[in-house]
C-alpha positions in Angstrom: 0.0 0.0 0.0 1.2 3.5 -0.8 -0.1 6.8 0.2 -1.8 9.0 -2.4 -0.9 12.0 -0.3 2.8 12.7 -0.3 2.3 15.2 2.6 0.6 12.7 4.8 2.8 12.8 7.9 2.8 16.6 8.3 0.3 19.3 8.7 2.5 22.4 8.3 1.2 25.7 9.6 -1.5 24.2 11.8 0.1 25.0 15.1 -1.6 27.6 17.4 1.3 30.0 17.0 1.1 29.7 13.2 -2.6 30.4 13.1 -2.4 33.3 15.5 0.5 35.0 13.7 -1.2 34.6 10.3 -4.6 35.7 11.3 -4.1 37.9 14.4 -6.9 36.0 16.1 -7.3 35.2 19.7 -6.3 31.7 20.9 -9.9 30.7 21.2 -10.6 31.6 17.6 -7.5 29.8 16.4 -8.6 26.7 18.1 -11.9 26.8 16.3 -10.1 27.3 13.0 -8.0 24.3 13.6 -11.1 22.1 14.0 -11.5 22.2 10.2 -8.0 20.9 9.5 -8.1 17.1 9.1 -5.9 15.2 11.6 -3.2 12.9 10.4 -5.3 10.0 11.6 -8.2 11.3 9.5 -5.9 11.5 6.4 -4.7 8.0 7.0 -8.3 6.8 7.3 -9.1 8.6 4.0 -6.2 6.8 2.3 -7.3 3.4 3.6 -10.9 4.2 2.6 -9.7 5.0 -0.9 -7.7 1.8 -1.1 -10.9 -0.1 -0.2 -12.9 1.7 -2.8 -10.2 1.0 -5.4 -10.3 -2.7 -4.6 -6.7 -2.8 -3.2 -7.8 -4.2 0.1 -9.9 -7.4 0.0 -12.7 -8.5 2.5 -11.1 -10.5 5.3 -7.6 -9.1 4.7 -5.6 -8.5 7.9 -4.4 -4.9 8.4 -1.1 -4.7 10.3 -0.3 -1.6 12.3 3.5 -1.9 11.9 3.3 -2.4 8.1 1.0 0.5 7.5 2.9 2.7 9.9 6.1 2.1 8.0 4.5 2.6 4.5 2.8 5.8 5.4 5.5 7.2 7.7 3.2 7.8 10.7 3.1 6.4 14.2 1.3 3.2 15.2 -0.9 5.2 17.5 -2.1 7.2 14.5 -2.8 4.0 12.6 -4.9 2.8 15.6 -6.9 6.1 15.5 -7.5 5.6 11.8 -8.6 2.0 12.4 -11.1 3.2 15.1 -12.6 5.7 12.5 -13.0 3.0 9.9 -14.4 0.5 12.5 -17.1 3.1 13.3 -17.9 3.1 9.6 -18.1 -0.7 9.5 -15.3 -0.9 7.0 -12.9 -2.8 9.3 -13.4 -5.0 12.3 -11.2 -5.7 15.3 -11.0 -9.2 16.6 -9.5 -9.5 20.2 -6.1 -11.2 20.2 -6.2 -11.5 16.4 -6.0 -8.0 15.0 -7.8 -5.7 12.5 -9.4 -7.1 9.3 -11.2 -5.6 6.3 -14.9 -6.1 6.9 -16.9 -8.7 5.1 -20.3 -7.1 4.8 -23.5 -9.2 5.2 -26.5 -9.4 2.8 -28.7 -7.5 5.2 -26.5 -4.3 4.7 -27.0 -4.2 0.9 -30.4 -2.5 0.9 -29.2 0.2 3.4 -26.2 1.0 1.1 -28.4 1.2 -2.0 -30.9 3.4 -0.1 -28.2 5.9 0.5 -27.0 5.7 -3.1 -30.5 6.3 -4.4 -30.9 9.4 -2.3 -27.6 11.1 -3.0 -26.6 9.9 -6.5 -29.9 10.5 -8.1 -30.4 13.9 -6.5 -26.9 15.0 -7.4 -27.5 13.9 -11.0 -30.8 15.7 -11.3 -29.2 18.9 -10.1 -26.7 18.9 -12.9 -23.3 20.5 -12.6 -20.7 22.8 -14.0 -19.1 21.9 -17.3 -16.0 20.8 -15.5 -18.0 18.4 -13.2 -19.9 17.0 -16.2 -16.6 16.5 -18.0 -15.3 14.4 -15.0 -18.3 12.1 -15.4 -17.5 11.7 -19.1 -13.8 11.1 -18.2 -14.9 8.2 -16.0 -17.0 6.7 -18.8 -14.0 6.9 -21.1 -11.7 5.4 -18.5 -14.1 2.4 -18.3 -14.1 1.9 -22.0 -10.3 2.1 -22.1 -10.1 -0.5 -19.3 -12.5 -2.8 -21.1 -10.4 -2.5 -24.3 -7.3 -3.5 -22.3 -9.2 -6.4 -20.7 -8.4 -5.0 -17.3 -11.2 -6.0 -15.0 -9.7 -4.3 -11.9 -9.2 -1.0 -13.7 -12.8 -1.3 -15.1 -14.1 -1.7 -11.5 -12.2 1.4 -10.4 -13.5 3.3 -13.4 -17.1 2.4 -12.4 -16.4 3.7 -8.9 -15.0 6.9 -10.3 -18.2 7.3 -12.4 -20.4 7.2 -9.3 -18.1 9.4 -7.3 -18.1 12.0 -10.2 -21.9 11.9 -10.2 -22.0 12.9 -6.5 -19.3 15.5 -7.1 -21.7 17.3 -9.4 -23.3 18.7 -6.3 -20.0 20.3 -5.2 -20.7 19.4 -1.6 -17.7 18.4 0.6 -20.1 16.6 3.0 -21.7 14.5 0.3 -18.3 13.6 -1.1 -17.3 12.4 2.3 -20.4 10.3 2.6 -19.9 8.9 -0.9 -16.2 7.9 -0.1 -17.6 5.6 2.6 -20.3 4.3 0.3 -17.8 3.6 -2.5 -15.7 1.6 -0.1 -18.7 -0.5 1.0 -19.7 -1.0 -2.6 -16.3 -2.5 -3.5 -16.5 -4.9 -0.6 -19.9 -6.1 -1.9 -18.7 -6.3 -5.4 -15.7 -8.5 -4.7 -18.0 -11.5 -4.3 -20.0 -10.6 -7.5 -16.8 -10.2 -9.6 -16.1 -13.9 -9.6 -18.4 -13.7 -12.6 -16.2 -12.8 -15.6 -16.6 -9.3 -17.0 -18.9 -8.3 -14.2 -18.3 -4.6 -14.7 -18.7 -4.6 -18.4 -22.5 -4.9 -18.0 -22.5 -1.3 -16.6 -20.6 0.4 -19.4 -23.6 1.0 -21.7 -25.7 2.2 -18.7 -23.0 4.7 -17.7 -22.7 5.9 -21.3 -26.5 6.5 -21.6 -26.6 8.3 -18.3 -23.7 10.5 -19.2 -25.2 11.4 -22.6 -28.5 12.5 -20.9 -26.5 14.6 -18.5 -24.5 16.2 -21.3 -27.7 17.0 -23.2 -29.2 18.7 -20.1 -31.9 16.0 -19.8 -31.5 15.8 -16.1 -34.8 14.2 -15.2 -34.1 11.4 -17.7 -30.6 11.0 -16.4 -32.0 10.6 -12.9 -34.6 8.1 -14.0 -32.0 6.0 -15.8 -29.7 6.0 -12.8 -32.5 5.1 -10.5 -33.5 2.1 -12.6 -29.8 1.2 -12.8 -29.4 1.2 -9.0 -32.5 -0.9 -8.6 -31.2 -3.5 -11.0 -27.8 -3.4 -9.3 -29.3 -3.9 -5.9 -31.3 -6.9 -7.1 -28.2 -8.5 -8.6 -26.2 -7.9 -5.4 -28.9 -9.4 -3.3 -29.0 -12.5 -5.5 -25.2 -12.9 -5.4 -25.2 -12.6 -1.6 -28.2 -14.8 -1.1 -30.5 -12.2 0.5 
C-alpha cells in the first residue's frame, strides 16, 4: 500500500502560533479554526478508505499496524486512531487477540447502502453540474471503455467507482463527497463477491454511457430516471449474489 498523499505525515502551519500569527486572532478563535484541519489519523483513514474503494484491500484481509505505519510514515498510535474511525464506519473489524481485518459485509446491509445511493446519487445527477464536473463524469466513462479494451477488470471496476463518485461530485458538496467515499468503499466490498463472474463490470458500461449522454444533453430528469433504474437493478443483482 502506498499513500496517495505525499504530505501525509505533516500538517504544516497548523500550530496555534502559526494560526495566530497569520490571522491575528485570539487563541480561542485559532482553536476553532484548527477544527476544520483534518488530523493525520483522518488522512490515514481517508487513504485506507480510498484503497478499499479501489479494490486494493480485500474483504477479510488483515491490516497490520506496523506495516501501514512504515509505509505511510506515521506512528502506530495514528494507525490505531484511523482503524477506530474505519471501524465506526463498519469498513474494518477488530478481533480481540487477532488484529484488525477488512470487513466482510453481510447481505442485510445491501439494501441500506443502496438506499443511501438512491438518495444522494440520483439527487446530485438531477441537479446537474458545472461543465468541469460534467466532463469528469464523461472522463470516468471513457476510463471504463479504455479499461475494457485493455481487458483489465480491476481497472474497469475502479472506473465504475470513479463514475459514481463523479456523479455525486456534481453537487459540489464536501459533505456529500465524504459520505460517498464511505459508500464507495462499502460498494467495492460487496462487489468482490460478484466479480467472480467474468466481465462483471462490463455490464454497466452501456448504462454509464447512456446516463452520461443524458447529463451532457441537459436531460437531467431522464438521467436521474436512468440512474434510479440502474441502481434498482444493481441492488437486485447484489442481493441475488449474496443470497439475500
